[in-house]
C-alpha positions as CSV (number, residue, x, y, z in Angstrom):
1,M,0.1,0.1,0.0
2,Q,2.7,2.1,0.7
3,L,3.9,2.4,-3.2
4,A,0.4,3.1,-4.0
5,Q,0.3,6.0,-1.8
6,Q,3.6,7.9,-2.8
7,S,3.1,10.2,-5.4
8,S,6.7,10.7,-6.1
9,E,6.5,7.0,-8.0
10,E,5.3,6.7,-11.4
11,D,1.3,6.6,-11.7
12,L,1.3,3.6,-13.7
13,L,3.5,1.7,-11.2
14,R,0.8,3.1,-8.6
15,I,-1.7,2.0,-10.4
16,E,-0.5,-1.5,-10.7
17,A,-0.1,-2.0,-7.2
18,L,-3.5,-0.8,-6.6
19,K,-4.6,-3.6,-8.8
20,V,-2.3,-6.2,-7.1
21,I,-3.7,-5.1,-3.7
22,G,-7.2,-5.5,-4.9
23,L,-6.6,-9.1,-5.9
24,Y,-4.6,-10.3,-3.6
25,A,-5.0,-9.0,-0.1
26,D,-5.9,-11.1,2.7
27,Q,-8.7,-10.0,5.0
28,S,-6.5,-9.5,7.7
29,Q,-4.8,-6.8,5.3
30,Q,-8.3,-5.2,4.8
31,P,-8.2,-2.5,7.4
32,T,-4.9,-1.2,6.7
33,I,-5.5,-1.2,2.9
34,M,-8.9,0.5,3.5
35,R,-7.2,3.4,5.2
36,G,-4.6,4.0,3.0
37,I,-6.9,4.1,0.1
38,R,-9.2,6.6,1.9
39,E,-6.2,8.6,2.7
40,L,-5.3,8.5,-0.9
41,L,-8.7,9.4,-2.0
42,S,-9.2,12.2,0.2
43,K,-5.9,14.0,-1.4
44,P,-7.1,17.0,-3.7
45,D,-4.1,16.8,-6.1
46,E,-4.2,13.2,-6.5
47,D,-3.8,12.1,-9.9
48,D,-7.3,11.2,-11.5
49,D,-5.9,7.7,-13.0
50,V,-4.8,6.6,-9.3
51,R,-8.0,7.4,-7.8
52,N,-10.0,5.6,-10.4
53,A,-8.0,2.7,-9.7
54,A,-8.2,3.0,-6.1
55,L,-12.0,2.8,-6.3
56,Q,-11.8,-0.1,-8.2
57,T,-9.4,-1.6,-5.9
58,L,-12.5,-0.9,-3.1
59,A,-15.0,-2.3,-5.6
60,W,-13.2,-5.7,-5.0
61,M,-13.3,-5.5,-1.1
62,P,-16.3,-5.7,1.3
63,C,-16.6,-1.8,2.2
64,S,-17.6,-0.1,5.3
65,E,-19.6,3.0,5.6
66,A,-16.6,5.0,5.6
67,E,-15.9,3.7,2.2
68,L,-19.1,4.2,0.9
69,R,-19.6,7.9,2.4
70,L,-16.4,8.9,0.8
71,A,-17.8,7.3,-2.6
72,L,-20.9,9.4,-2.6
73,D,-18.9,12.7,-1.1
74,I,-16.7,12.2,-4.8
75,I,-19.8,11.6,-7.1
76,C,-21.4,15.0,-5.4
77,S,-18.3,16.9,-6.0
78,D,-16.6,18.6,-9.2
79,T,-13.8,15.8,-9.9
80,Y,-13.3,14.1,-13.5
81,I,-16.6,11.8,-14.4
82,L,-14.5,8.7,-14.5
83,V,-13.4,9.0,-11.1
84,K,-17.1,9.4,-10.4
85,G,-18.4,6.6,-12.5
86,A,-15.9,4.2,-10.2
87,A,-17.4,5.8,-7.2
88,F,-20.7,5.0,-8.4
89,A,-19.4,1.3,-9.5
90,L,-18.4,0.9,-5.9
91,L,-21.7,1.7,-4.5
92,R,-23.4,-0.3,-6.9
93,A,-21.2,-3.4,-5.9
94,N,-22.2,-2.6,-2.2
95,K,-25.5,-2.2,-2.8
96,A,-26.4,-4.4,-0.2
97,H,-25.2,-2.2,2.5
98,P,-27.7,0.3,4.2
99,F,-25.5,3.1,3.6
100,A,-25.0,2.3,0.0
101,Q,-28.9,2.1,-0.3
102,H,-29.0,5.7,1.4
103,A,-26.5,7.1,-1.0
104,L,-28.5,5.4,-4.2
105,K,-31.5,7.3,-2.6
106,Q,-29.7,10.5,-2.3
107,L,-28.3,10.2,-6.2
108,L,-31.9,9.6,-7.4
109,Q,-32.0,13.8,-8.4
110,H,-28.1,13.4,-9.9
111,E,-28.0,14.7,-13.2
112,E,-25.3,12.2,-14.1
113,F,-26.4,9.1,-12.0
114,G,-29.8,9.5,-11.0
115,A,-31.4,7.2,-14.0
116,S,-28.5,4.6,-12.8
117,A,-29.6,5.2,-9.1
118,Q,-33.1,4.3,-9.9
119,R,-32.2,1.0,-12.1
120,E,-29.7,0.0,-9.0
121,L,-33.0,0.7,-6.4
122,S,-35.2,-1.2,-8.5
123,T,-33.2,-4.4,-8.8
């Protein structure tokens, strides 16, 4: 996780590290990984491709309310649309979680994701 968090490293290397983390991390490492990814996503000057990869990594893991809340905040921000799409995919992947249901309901009137939120709530 340290490699992925270091903005001094090449972005492609950081993205690949995030993929490996998401695919191969065991459950005992998840709290540390989740905390590290939340920190990475909270950096306002973080590269959009790295943020996108971090959200995709989270989508492969069981998330808590903290990660889902962060995803909702990203969707409601003025960030790049592909990052918002990855945040929405994280909500969709965890739609059984009560906060994800709450977030999807909040997005029903969202210009970009309202129709998708409606579709997810109806399935």
